[in-house]
CHARMM internal coordinates of N, CA and C (Angstrom, degrees):
IC EDIT
DIST 1 N 1 CA 1.4520
DIST 1 CA 1 C 1.5162
ANGL 1 N 1 CA 1 C 107.86
DIST 1 C 2 N 1.3088
ANGL 1 CA 1 C 2 N 116.28
DIHE 1 N 1 CA 1 C 2 N 132.51
DIST 2 N 2 CA 1.4601
ANGL 1 C 2 N 2 CA 121.65
DIHE 1 CA 1 C 2 N 2 CA 178.01
DIST 2 CA 2 C 1.5073
ANGL 2 N 2 CA 2 C 110.36
DIHE 1 C 2 N 2 CA 2 C -74.30
DIST 2 C 3 N 1.3501
ANGL 2 CA 2 C 3 N 117.86
DIHE 2 N 2 CA 2 C 3 N 144.88
DIST 3 N 3 CA 1.4597
ANGL 2 C 3 N 3 CA 120.53
DIHE 2 CA 2 C 3 N 3 CA -179.60
DIST 3 CA 3 C 1.5246
ANGL 3 N 3 CA 3 C 113.31
DIHE 2 C 3 N 3 CA 3 C -57.92
DIST 3 C 4 N 1.3210
ANGL 3 CA 3 C 4 N 118.07
DIHE 3 N 3 CA 3 C 4 N -37.46
DIST 4 N 4 CA 1.4791
ANGL 3 C 4 N 4 CA 119.79
DIHE 3 CA 3 C 4 N 4 CA -179.93
DIST 4 CA 4 C 1.5153
ANGL 4 N 4 CA 4 C 111.70
DIHE 3 C 4 N 4 CA 4 C -68.77
DIST 4 C 5 N 1.3298
ANGL 4 CA 4 C 5 N 118.35
DIHE 4 N 4 CA 4 C 5 N -25.42
DIST 5 N 5 CA 1.4638
ANGL 4 C 5 N 5 CA 121.06
DIHE 4 CA 4 C 5 N 5 CA 177.24
DIST 5 CA 5 C 1.5176
ANGL 5 N 5 CA 5 C 109.62
DIHE 4 C 5 N 5 CA 5 C -66.49
DIST 5 C 6 N 1.3241
ANGL 5 CA 5 C 6 N 117.07
DIHE 5 N 5 CA 5 C 6 N -41.80
DIST 6 N 6 CA 1.4715
ANGL 5 C 6 N 6 CA 121.44
DIHE 5 CA 5 C 6 N 6 CA 178.55
DIST 6 CA 6 C 1.5244
ANGL 6 N 6 CA 6 C 110.34
DIHE 5 C 6 N 6 CA 6 C -64.38
DIST 6 C 7 N 1.3315
ANGL 6 CA 6 C 7 N 117.06
DIHE 6 N 6 CA 6 C 7 N -43.84
DIST 7 N 7 CA 1.4466
ANGL 6 C 7 N 7 CA 121.29
DIHE 6 CA 6 C 7 N 7 CA 178.56
DIST 7 CA 7 C 1.5088
ANGL 7 N 7 CA 7 C 111.16
DIHE 6 C 7 N 7 CA 7 C -64.07
DIST 7 C 8 N 1.3339
ANGL 7 CA 7 C 8 N 116.97
DIHE 7 N 7 CA 7 C 8 N -43.06
DIST 8 N 8 CA 1.4523
ANGL 7 C 8 N 8 CA 122.27
DIHE 7 CA 7 C 8 N 8 CA 179.30
DIST 8 CA 8 C 1.5247
ANGL 8 N 8 CA 8 C 110.57
DIHE 7 C 8 N 8 CA 8 C -60.65
DIST 8 C 9 N 1.3283
ANGL 8 CA 8 C 9 N 117.29
DIHE 8 N 8 CA 8 C 9 N -41.64
DIST 9 N 9 CA 1.4601
ANGL 8 C 9 N 9 CA 121.15
DIHE 8 CA 8 C 9 N 9 CA 179.74
DIST 9 CA 9 C 1.5246
ANGL 9 N 9 CA 9 C 109.75
DIHE 8 C 9 N 9 CA 9 C -67.08
DIST 9 C 10 N 1.3213
ANGL 9 CA 9 C 10 N 117.37
DIHE 9 N 9 CA 9 C 10 N -46.48
DIST 10 N 10 CA 1.4692
ANGL 9 C 10 N 10 CA 120.97
DIHE 9 CA 9 C 10 N 10 CA -179.34
DIST 10 CA 10 C 1.5277
ANGL 10 N 10 CA 10 C 110.37
DIHE 9 C 10 N 10 CA 10 C -61.02
DIST 10 C 11 N 1.3124
ANGL 10 CA 10 C 11 N 117.31
DIHE 10 N 10 CA 10 C 11 N -42.91
DIST 11 N 11 CA 1.4713
ANGL 10 C 11 N 11 CA 121.34
DIHE 10 CA 10 C 11 N 11 CA 178.56
DIST 11 CA 11 C 1.5117
ANGL 11 N 11 CA 11 C 110.28
DIHE 10 C 11 N 11 CA 11 C -64.31
DIST 11 C 12 N 1.3155
ANGL 11 CA 11 C 12 N 117.15
DIHE 11 N 11 CA 11 C 12 N -41.22
DIST 12 N 12 CA 1.4701
ANGL 11 C 12 N 12 CA 120.92
DIHE 11 CA 11 C 12 N 12 CA 178.97
DIST 12 CA 12 C 1.5192
ANGL 12 N 12 CA 12 C 111.49
DIHE 11 C 12 N 12 CA 12 C -65.34
DIST 12 C 13 N 1.3271
ANGL 12 CA 12 C 13 N 117.97
DIHE 12 N 12 CA 12 C 13 N -38.13
DIST 13 N 13 CA 1.4702
ANGL 12 C 13 N 13 CA 120.98
DIHE 12 CA 12 C 13 N 13 CA 175.85
DIST 13 CA 13 C 1.5252
ANGL 13 N 13 CA 13 C 110.08
DIHE 12 C 13 N 13 CA 13 C -63.68
DIST 13 C 14 N 1.3316
ANGL 13 CA 13 C 14 N 116.59
DIHE 13 N 13 CA 13 C 14 N -44.40
DIST 14 N 14 CA 1.4763
ANGL 13 C 14 N 14 CA 120.02
DIHE 13 CA 13 C 14 N 14 CA 178.14
DIST 14 CA 14 C 1.5192
ANGL 14 N 14 CA 14 C 111.24
DIHE 13 C 14 N 14 CA 14 C -58.61
DIST 14 C 15 N 1.3241
ANGL 14 CA 14 C 15 N 116.81
DIHE 14 N 14 CA 14 C 15 N -44.70
DIST 15 N 15 CA 1.4655
ANGL 14 C 15 N 15 CA 120.64
DIHE 14 CA 14 C 15 N 15 CA 179.83
DIST 15 CA 15 C 1.5371
ANGL 15 N 15 CA 15 C 111.40
DIHE 14 C 15 N 15 CA 15 C -65.01
DIST 15 C 16 N 1.3200
ANGL 15 CA 15 C 16 N 116.47
DIHE 15 N 15 CA 15 C 16 N -41.67
DIST 16 N 16 CA 1.4690
ANGL 15 C 16 N 16 CA 120.57
DIHE 15 CA 15 C 16 N 16 CA 179.08
DIST 16 CA 16 C 1.5147
ANGL 16 N 16 CA 16 C 110.63
DIHE 15 C 16 N 16 CA 16 C -61.64
DIST 16 C 17 N 1.3219
ANGL 16 CA 16 C 17 N 117.08
DIHE 16 N 16 CA 16 C 17 N -47.80
DIST 17 N 17 CA 1.4653
ANGL 16 C 17 N 17 CA 120.74
DIHE 16 CA 16 C 17 N 17 CA -178.95
DIST 17 CA 17 C 1.5237
ANGL 17 N 17 CA 17 C 111.58
DIHE 16 C 17 N 17 CA 17 C -67.93
DIST 17 C 18 N 1.3265
ANGL 17 CA 17 C 18 N 116.84
DIHE 17 N 17 CA 17 C 18 N -35.87
DIST 18 N 18 CA 1.4579
ANGL 17 C 18 N 18 CA 120.86
DIHE 17 CA 17 C 18 N 18 CA 179.63
DIST 18 CA 18 C 1.5181
ANGL 18 N 18 CA 18 C 113.14
DIHE 17 C 18 N 18 CA 18 C -67.28
DIST 18 C 19 N 1.3179
ANGL 18 CA 18 C 19 N 116.36
DIHE 18 N 18 CA 18 C 19 N -28.42
DIST 19 N 19 CA 1.4631
ANGL 18 C 19 N 19 CA 119.85
DIHE 18 CA 18 C 19 N 19 CA -177.72
DIST 19 CA 19 C 1.5291
ANGL 19 N 19 CA 19 C 112.69
DIHE 18 C 19 N 19 CA 19 C -98.16
DIST 19 C 20 N 1.3298
ANGL 19 CA 19 C 20 N 117.17
DIHE 19 N 19 CA 19 C 20 N -5.66
DIST 20 N 20 CA 1.4699
ANGL 19 C 20 N 20 CA 120.37
DIHE 19 CA 19 C 20 N 20 CA -177.04
DIST 20 CA 20 C 1.5118
ANGL 20 N 20 CA 20 C 111.16
DIHE 19 C 20 N 20 CA 20 C -81.49
DIST 20 C 21 N 1.3268
ANGL 20 CA 20 C 21 N 114.69
DIHE 20 N 20 CA 20 C 21 N 135.23
DIST 21 N 21 CA 1.4572
ANGL 20 C 21 N 21 CA 119.92
DIHE 20 CA 20 C 21 N 21 CA 175.11
DIST 21 CA 21 C 1.5272
ANGL 21 N 21 CA 21 C 108.19
DIHE 20 C 21 N 21 CA 21 C -146.21
DIST 21 C 22 N 1.3030
ANGL 21 CA 21 C 22 N 115.26
DIHE 21 N 21 CA 21 C 22 N 158.15
DIST 22 N 22 CA 1.4717
ANGL 21 C 22 N 22 CA 118.77
DIHE 21 CA 21 C 22 N 22 CA 177.10
DIST 22 CA 22 C 1.5010
ANGL 22 N 22 CA 22 C 112.94
DIHE 21 C 22 N 22 CA 22 C 95.37
DIST 22 C 23 N 1.3226
ANGL 22 CA 22 C 23 N 115.56
DIHE 22 N 22 CA 22 C 23 N -130.73
DIST 23 N 23 CA 1.4609
ANGL 22 C 23 N 23 CA 122.01
DIHE 22 CA 22 C 23 N 23 CA -175.36
DIST 23 CA 23 C 1.5359
ANGL 23 N 23 CA 23 C 111.29
DIHE 22 C 23 N 23 CA 23 C -62.03
DIST 23 C 24 N 1.3331
ANGL 23 CA 23 C 24 N 116.92
DIHE 23 N 23 CA 23 C 24 N 159.47
DIST 24 N 24 CA 1.4594
ANGL 23 C 24 N 24 CA 119.79
DIHE 23 CA 23 C 24 N 24 CA 175.87
DIST 24 CA 24 C 1.5448
ANGL 24 N 24 CA 24 C 110.78
DIHE 23 C 24 N 24 CA 24 C -57.70
DIST 24 C 25 N 1.3036
ANGL 24 CA 24 C 25 N 115.56
DIHE 24 N 24 CA 24 C 25 N 145.39
DIST 25 N 25 CA 1.4535
ANGL 24 C 25 N 25 CA 123.11
DIHE 24 CA 24 C 25 N 25 CA -178.70
DIST 25 CA 25 C 1.5222
ANGL 25 N 25 CA 25 C 110.68
DIHE 24 C 25 N 25 CA 25 C -75.53
DIST 25 C 26 N 1.3156
ANGL 25 CA 25 C 26 N 117.20
DIHE 25 N 25 CA 25 C 26 N 127.96
DIST 26 N 26 CA 1.4697
ANGL 25 C 26 N 26 CA 122.86
DIHE 25 CA 25 C 26 N 26 CA 176.56
DIST 26 CA 26 C 1.5245
ANGL 26 N 26 CA 26 C 108.48
DIHE 25 C 26 N 26 CA 26 C -76.45
DIST 26 C 27 N 1.3303
ANGL 26 CA 26 C 27 N 116.56
DIHE 26 N 26 CA 26 C 27 N 121.37
DIST 27 N 27 CA 1.4619
ANGL 26 C 27 N 27 CA 120.85
DIHE 26 CA 26 C 27 N 27 CA 177.52
DIST 27 CA 27 C 1.5280
ANGL 27 N 27 CA 27 C 110.20
DIHE 26 C 27 N 27 CA 27 C -60.99
DIST 27 C 28 N 1.3244
ANGL 27 CA 27 C 28 N 116.61
DIHE 27 N 27 CA 27 C 28 N -43.04
DIST 28 N 28 CA 1.4644
ANGL 27 C 28 N 28 CA 121.34
DIHE 27 CA 27 C 28 N 28 CA -179.04
DIST 28 CA 28 C 1.5290
ANGL 28 N 28 CA 28 C 111.36
DIHE 27 C 28 N 28 CA 28 C -59.04
DIST 28 C 29 N 1.3246
ANGL 28 CA 28 C 29 N 117.01
DIHE 28 N 28 CA 28 C 29 N -48.24
DIST 29 N 29 CA 1.4575
ANGL 28 C 29 N 29 CA 121.26
DIHE 28 CA 28 C 29 N 29 CA 179.74
DIST 29 CA 29 C 1.5192
ANGL 29 N 29 CA 29 C 111.06
DIHE 28 C 29 N 29 CA 29 C -66.24
DIST 29 C 30 N 1.3334
ANGL 29 CA 29 C 30 N 116.71
DIHE 29 N 29 CA 29 C 30 N -39.56
DIST 30 N 30 CA 1.4690
ANGL 29 C 30 N 30 CA 120.54
DIHE 29 CA 29 C 30 N 30 CA -179.76
DIST 30 CA 30 C 1.5241
ANGL 30 N 30 CA 30 C 110.83
DIHE 29 C 30 N 30 CA 30 C -64.78
DIST 30 C 31 N 1.3271
ANGL 30 CA 30 C 31 N 117.74
DIHE 30 N 30 CA 30 C 31 N -43.05
DIST 31 N 31 CA 1.4683
ANGL 30 C 31 N 31 CA 120.95
DIHE 30 CA 30 C 31 N 31 CA 178.91
DIST 31 CA 31 C 1.5286
ANGL 31 N 31 CA 31 C 109.76
DIHE 30 C 31 N 31 CA 31 C -61.50
DIST 31 C 32 N 1.3221
ANGL 31 CA 31 C 32 N 117.84
DIHE 31 N 31 CA 31 C 32 N -45.53
DIST 32 N 32 CA 1.4691
ANGL 31 C 32 N 32 CA 120.74
DIHE 31 CA 31 C 32 N 32 CA 179.93
DIST 32 CA 32 C 1.5235
ANGL 32 N 32 CA 32 C 111.20
DIHE 31 C 32 N 32 CA 32 C -61.62
DIST 32 C 33 N 1.3288
ANGL 32 CA 32 C 33 N 116.99
DIHE 32 N 32 CA 32 C 33 N -43.54
DIST 33 N 33 CA 1.4589
ANGL 32 C 33 N 33 CA 120.73
DIHE 32 CA 32 C 33 N 33 CA -180.00
DIST 33 CA 33 C 1.5243
ANGL 33 N 33 CA 33 C 110.50
DIHE 32 C 33 N 33 CA 33 C -65.09
DIST 33 C 34 N 1.3144
ANGL 33 CA 33 C 34 N 117.53
DIHE 33 N 33 CA 33 C 34 N -44.12
DIST 34 N 34 CA 1.4697
ANGL 33 C 34 N 34 CA 120.94
DIHE 33 CA 33 C 34 N 34 CA -179.14
DIST 34 CA 34 C 1.5243
ANGL 34 N 34 CA 34 C 111.07
DIHE 33 C 34 N 34 CA 34 C -67.03
DIST 34 C 35 N 1.3093
ANGL 34 CA 34 C 35 N 117.63
DIHE 34 N 34 CA 34 C 35 N -38.27
DIST 35 N 35 CA 1.4594
ANGL 34 C 35 N 35 CA 120.72
DIHE 34 CA 34 C 35 N 35 CA 178.24
DIST 35 CA 35 C 1.5441
ANGL 35 N 35 CA 35 C 110.18
DIHE 34 C 35 N 35 CA 35 C -64.82
DIST 35 C 36 N 1.3404
ANGL 35 CA 35 C 36 N 116.73
DIHE 35 N 35 CA 35 C 36 N -42.48
DIST 36 N 36 CA 1.4678
ANGL 35 C 36 N 36 CA 120.63
DIHE 35 CA 35 C 36 N 36 CA 177.75
DIST 36 CA 36 C 1.5246
ANGL 36 N 36 CA 36 C 110.66
DIHE 35 C 36 N 36 CA 36 C -64.34
DIST 36 C 37 N 1.3113
ANGL 36 CA 36 C 37 N 116.64
DIHE 36 N 36 CA 36 C 37 N -42.74
DIST 37 N 37 CA 1.4705
ANGL 36 C 37 N 37 CA 121.63
DIHE 36 CA 36 C 37 N 37 CA -174.89
DIST 37 CA 37 C 1.5287
ANGL 37 N 37 CA 37 C 112.38
DIHE 36 C 37 N 37 CA 37 C -71.97
DIST 37 C 38 N 1.3420
ANGL 37 CA 37 C 38 N 116.69
DIHE 37 N 37 CA 37 C 38 N -42.97
DIST 38 N 38 CA 1.4627
ANGL 37 C 38 N 38 CA 120.15
DIHE 37 CA 37 C 38 N 38 CA -172.89
DIST 38 CA 38 C 1.5111
ANGL 38 N 38 CA 38 C 114.72
DIHE 37 C 38 N 38 CA 38 C -100.77
DIST 38 C 39 N 1.3285
ANGL 38 CA 38 C 39 N 117.71
DIHE 38 N 38 CA 38 C 39 N -22.19
DIST 39 N 39 CA 1.4531
ANGL 38 C 39 N 39 CA 120.65
DIHE 38 CA 38 C 39 N 39 CA -176.61
DIST 39 CA 39 C 1.5198
ANGL 39 N 39 CA 39 C 112.61
DIHE 38 C 39 N 39 CA 39 C 71.13
DIST 39 C 40 N 1.3143
ANGL 39 CA 39 C 40 N 116.96
DIHE 39 N 39 CA 39 C 40 N 20.35
DIST 40 N 40 CA 1.4680
ANGL 39 C 40 N 40 CA 121.20
DIHE 39 CA 39 C 40 N 40 CA -176.86
DIST 40 CA 40 C 1.5188
ANGL 40 N 40 CA 40 C 111.47
DIHE 39 C 40 N 40 CA 40 C -62.16
DIST 40 C 41 N 1.3207
ANGL 40 CA 40 C 41 N 114.61
DIHE 40 N 40 CA 40 C 41 N 149.70
DIST 41 N 41 CA 1.4538
ANGL 40 C 41 N 41 CA 121.61
DIHE 40 CA 40 C 41 N 41 CA 176.00
DIST 41 CA 41 C 1.5228
ANGL 41 N 41 CA 41 C 111.61
DIHE 40 C 41 N 41 CA 41 C -104.18
DIST 41 C 42 N 1.3302
ANGL 41 CA 41 C 42 N 116.92
DIHE 41 N 41 CA 41 C 42 N 4.78
DIST 42 N 42 CA 1.4685
ANGL 41 C 42 N 42 CA 121.18
DIHE 41 CA 41 C 42 N 42 CA 178.97
DIST 42 CA 42 C 1.5232
ANGL 42 N 42 CA 42 C 108.95
DIHE 41 C 42 N 42 CA 42 C -64.27
DIST 42 C 43 N 1.3077
ANGL 42 CA 42 C 43 N 116.05
DIHE 42 N 42 CA 42 C 43 N 151.82
DIST 43 N 43 CA 1.4692
ANGL 42 C 43 N 43 CA 121.32
DIHE 42 CA 42 C 43 N 43 CA -178.81
DIST 43 CA 43 C 1.5267
ANGL 43 N 43 CA 43 C 110.13
DIHE 42 C 43 N 43 CA 43 C -69.30
DIST 43 C 44 N 1.3275
ANGL 43 CA 43 C 44 N 115.47
DIHE 43 N 43 CA 43 C 44 N 158.08
DIST 44 N 44 CA 1.4687
ANGL 43 C 44 N 44 CA 120.31
DIHE 43 CA 43 C 44 N 44 CA 175.76
DIST 44 CA 44 C 1.5190
ANGL 44 N 44 CA 44 C 111.02
DIHE 43 C 44 N 44 CA 44 C -57.41
DIST 44 C 45 N 1.3349
ANGL 44 CA 44 C 45 N 116.61
DIHE 44 N 44 CA 44 C 45 N -39.41
DIST 45 N 45 CA 1.4638
ANGL 44 C 45 N 45 CA 120.64
DIHE 44 CA 44 C 45 N 45 CA -179.91
DIST 45 CA 45 C 1.5230
ANGL 45 N 45 CA 45 C 111.31
DIHE 44 C 45 N 45 CA 45 C -63.42
DIST 45 C 46 N 1.3308
ANGL 45 CA 45 C 46 N 118.19
DIHE 45 N 45 CA 45 C 46 N -40.14
DIST 46 N 46 CA 1.4648
ANGL 45 C 46 N 46 CA 121.27
DIHE 45 CA 45 C 46 N 46 CA 177.57
DIST 46 CA 46 C 1.5248
ANGL 46 N 46 CA 46 C 111.52
DIHE 45 C 46 N 46 CA 46 C -64.65
DIST 46 C 47 N 1.3287
ANGL 46 CA 46 C 47 N 115.58
DIHE 46 N 46 CA 46 C 47 N -43.88
DIST 47 N 47 CA 1.4589
ANGL 46 C 47 N 47 CA 120.63
DIHE 46 CA 46 C 47 N 47 CA -179.83
DIST 47 CA 47 C 1.5231
ANGL 47 N 47 CA 47 C 109.26
DIHE 46 C 47 N 47 CA 47 C -65.30
DIST 47 C 48 N 1.3264
ANGL 47 CA 47 C 48 N 116.70
DIHE 47 N 47 CA 47 C 48 N -43.20
DIST 48 N 48 CA 1.4654
ANGL 47 C 48 N 48 CA 120.46
DIHE 47 CA 47 C 48 N 48 CA 178.60
DIST 48 CA 48 C 1.5293
ANGL 48 N 48 CA 48 C 110.78
DIHE 47 C 48 N 48 CA 48 C -59.68
DIST 48 C 49 N 1.3232
ANGL 48 CA 48 C 49 N 116.21
DIHE 48 N 48 CA 48 C 49 N -42.74
DIST 49 N 49 CA 1.4676
ANGL 48 C 49 N 49 CA 120.12
DIHE 48 CA 48 C 49 N 49 CA 178.22
DIST 49 CA 49 C 1.5057
ANGL 49 N 49 CA 49 C 112.72
DIHE 48 C 49 N 49 CA 49 C -60.56
DIST 49 C 50 N 1.3253
ANGL 49 CA 49 C 50 N 116.17
DIHE 49 N 49 CA 49 C 50 N -42.55
DIST 50 N 50 CA 1.4663
ANGL 49 C 50 N 50 CA 121.15
DIHE 49 CA 49 C 50 N 50 CA 179.02
DIST 50 CA 50 C 1.5315
ANGL 50 N 50 CA 50 C 110.79
DIHE 49 C 50 N 50 CA 50 C -64.52
DIST 50 C 51 N 1.3272
ANGL 50 CA 50 C 51 N 116.56
DIHE 50 N 50 CA 50 C 51 N -46.08
DIST 51 N 51 CA 1.4567
ANGL 50 C 51 N 51 CA 120.79
DIHE 50 CA 50 C 51 N 51 CA 178.46
DIST 51 CA 51 C 1.5227
ANGL 51 N 51 CA 51 C 110.94
DIHE 50 C 51 N 51 CA 51 C -61.02
DIST 51 C 52 N 1.3244
ANGL 51 CA 51 C 52 N 116.16
DIHE 51 N 51 CA 51 C 52 N -46.47
DIST 52 N 52 CA 1.4711
ANGL 51 C 52 N 52 CA 121.10
DIHE 51 CA 51 C 52 N 52 CA -177.62
DIST 52 CA 52 C 1.5255
ANGL 52 N 52 CA 52 C 110.98
DIHE 51 C 52 N 52 CA 52 C -61.16
DIST 52 C 53 N 1.3202
ANGL 52 CA 52 C 53 N 116.18
DIHE 52 N 52 CA 52 C 53 N -45.94
DIST 53 N 53 CA 1.4645
ANGL 52 C 53 N 53 CA 121.35
DIHE 52 CA 52 C 53 N 53 CA -179.51
DIST 53 CA 53 C 1.5227
ANGL 53 N 53 CA 53 C 111.46
DIHE 52 C 53 N 53 CA 53 C -61.99
DIST 53 C 54 N 1.3278
ANGL 53 CA 53 C 54 N 116.20
DIHE 53 N 53 CA 53 C 54 N -47.57
DIST 54 N 54 CA 1.4689
ANGL 53 C 54 N 54 CA 120.36
DIHE 53 CA 53 C 54 N 54 CA -178.22
DIST 54 CA 54 C 1.5337
ANGL 54 N 54 CA 54 C 111.29
DIHE 53 C 54 N 54 CA 54 C -70.74
DIST 54 C 55 N 1.3240
ANGL 54 CA 54 C 55 N 118.00
DIHE 54 N 54 CA 54 C 55 N -36.90
DIST 55 N 55 CA 1.4617
ANGL 54 C 55 N 55 CA 121.80
DIHE 54 CA 54 C 55 N 55 CA 178.51
DIST 55 CA 55 C 1.5183
ANGL 55 N 55 CA 55 C 110.39
DIHE 54 C 55 N 55 CA 55 C -63.52
DIST 55 C 56 N 1.3278
ANGL 55 CA 55 C 56 N 116.78
DIHE 55 N 55 CA 55 C 56 N -41.84
DIST 56 N 56 CA 1.4614
ANGL 55 C 56 N 56 CA 120.27
DIHE 55 CA 55 C 56 N 56 CA 179.42
DIST 56 CA 56 C 1.5203
ANGL 56 N 56 CA 56 C 110.54
DIHE 55 C 56 N 56 CA 56 C -64.16
DIST 56 C 57 N 1.3157
ANGL 56 CA 56 C 57 N 116.71
DIHE 56 N 56 CA 56 C 57 N -38.62
DIST 57 N 57 CA 1.4658
ANGL 56 C 57 N 57 CA 121.09
DIHE 56 CA 56 C 57 N 57 CA -178.96
DIST 57 CA 57 C 1.5232
ANGL 57 N 57 CA 57 C 112.70
DIHE 56 C 57 N 57 CA 57 C -66.94
DIST 57 C 58 N 1.3323
ANGL 57 CA 57 C 58 N 116.80
DIHE 57 N 57 CA 57 C 58 N -30.96
DIST 58 N 58 CA 1.4682
ANGL 57 C 58 N 58 CA 118.75
DIHE 57 CA 57 C 58 N 58 CA -177.83
DIST 58 CA 58 C 1.5284
ANGL 58 N 58 CA 58 C 113.04
DIHE 57 C 58 N 58 CA 58 C -109.09
DIST 58 C 59 N 1.3233
ANGL 58 CA 58 C 59 N 117.27
DIHE 58 N 58 CA 58 C 59 N 5.85
DIST 59 N 59 CA 1.4595
ANGL 58 C 59 N 59 CA 120.84
DIHE 58 CA 58 C 59 N 59 CA 172.63
DIST 59 CA 59 C 1.5211
ANGL 59 N 59 CA 59 C 115.63
DIHE 58 C 59 N 59 CA 59 C 77.64
DIST 59 C 60 N 1.3231
ANGL 59 CA 59 C 60 N 117.74
DIHE 59 N 59 CA 59 C 60 N 24.91
DIST 60 N 60 CA 1.4724
ANGL 59 C 60 N 60 CA 121.12
DIHE 59 CA 59 C 60 N 60 CA 177.70
DIST 60 CA 60 C 1.5275
ANGL 60 N 60 CA 60 C 108.77
DIHE 59 C 60 N 60 CA 60 C -91.57
DIST 60 C 61 N 1.3356
ANGL 60 CA 60 C 61 N 118.04
DIHE 60 N 60 CA 60 C 61 N 122.46
DIST 61 N 61 CA 1.4623
ANGL 60 C 61 N 61 CA 119.60
DIHE 60 CA 60 C 61 N 61 CA 179.17
DIST 61 CA 61 C 1.5267
ANGL 61 N 61 CA 61 C 111.16
DIHE 60 C 61 N 61 CA 61 C -72.99
DIST 61 C 62 N 1.3267
ANGL 61 CA 61 C 62 N 116.09
DIHE 61 N 61 CA 61 C 62 N 143.76
DIST 62 N 62 CA 1.4657
ANGL 61 C 62 N 62 CA 120.97
DIHE 61 CA 61 C 62 N 62 CA -179.78
DIST 62 CA 62 C 1.5181
ANGL 62 N 62 CA 62 C 110.81
DIHE 61 C 62 N 62 CA 62 C -127.68
DIST 62 C 63 N 1.3395
ANGL 62 CA 62 C 63 N 114.81
DIHE 62 N 62 CA 62 C 63 N 159.33
DIST 63 N 63 CA 1.4488
ANGL 62 C 63 N 63 CA 122.66
DIHE 62 CA 62 C 63 N 63 CA 173.41
DIST 63 CA 63 C 1.5216
ANGL 63 N 63 CA 63 C 106.56
DIHE 62 C 63 N 63 CA 63 C -115.78
DIST 63 C 64 N 1.3206
ANGL 63 CA 63 C 64 N 117.06
DIHE 63 N 63 CA 63 C 64 N 119.91
DIST 64 N 64 CA 1.4717
ANGL 63 C 64 N 64 CA 121.41
DIHE 63 CA 63 C 64 N 64 CA 179.43
DIST 64 CA 64 C 1.5159
ANGL 64 N 64 CA 64 C 108.70
DIHE 63 C 64 N 64 CA 64 C -84.41
DIST 64 C 65 N 1.3313
ANGL 64 CA 64 C 65 N 115.93
DIHE 64 N 64 CA 64 C 65 N 83.08
DIST 65 N 65 CA 1.4612
ANGL 64 C 65 N 65 CA 121.81
DIHE 64 CA 64 C 65 N 65 CA -175.31
DIST 65 CA 65 C 1.5322
ANGL 65 N 65 CA 65 C 113.30
DIHE 64 C 65 N 65 CA 65 C -109.66
DIST 65 C 66 N 1.3142
ANGL 65 CA 65 C 66 N 117.28
DIHE 65 N 65 CA 65 C 66 N 14.29
DIST 66 N 66 CA 1.4709
ANGL 65 C 66 N 66 CA 121.51
DIHE 65 CA 65 C 66 N 66 CA 179.53
DIST 66 CA 66 C 1.5171
ANGL 66 N 66 CA 66 C 109.03
DIHE 65 C 66 N 66 CA 66 C -76.45
DIST 66 C 67 N 1.3468
ANGL 66 CA 66 C 67 N 116.29
DIHE 66 N 66 CA 66 C 67 N 133.99
DIST 67 N 67 CA 1.4575
ANGL 66 C 67 N 67 CA 120.81
DIHE 66 CA 66 C 67 N 67 CA 176.74
DIST 67 CA 67 C 1.5114
ANGL 67 N 67 CA 67 C 108.92
DIHE 66 C 67 N 67 CA 67 C -76.05
DIST 67 C 68 N 1.3164
ANGL 67 CA 67 C 68 N 116.33
DIHE 67 N 67 CA 67 C 68 N 136.63
DIST 68 N 68 CA 1.4671
ANGL 67 C 68 N 68 CA 120.43
DIHE 67 CA 67 C 68 N 68 CA -177.69
DIST 68 CA 68 C 1.5124
ANGL 68 N 68 CA 68 C 109.28
DIHE 67 C 68 N 68 CA 68 C -101.33
END
COOR INIT
IC SEED 1 N 1 CA 1 C
IC BUILD
């Protein structure tokens, strides 16, 4: 994984969480949107972990609806 890919994903997660309001954020939908936007090759579990960590830090509620 290229270093800028990781930064791009982290920045995209920050933007997603910063603009989210209302209902809890669907992890499944967020992963799909981030994958489409960034083209990341990181696993769904890695992306979910990043979203979960950042969402907890900024108080955004999430729904863990990703199939394992």
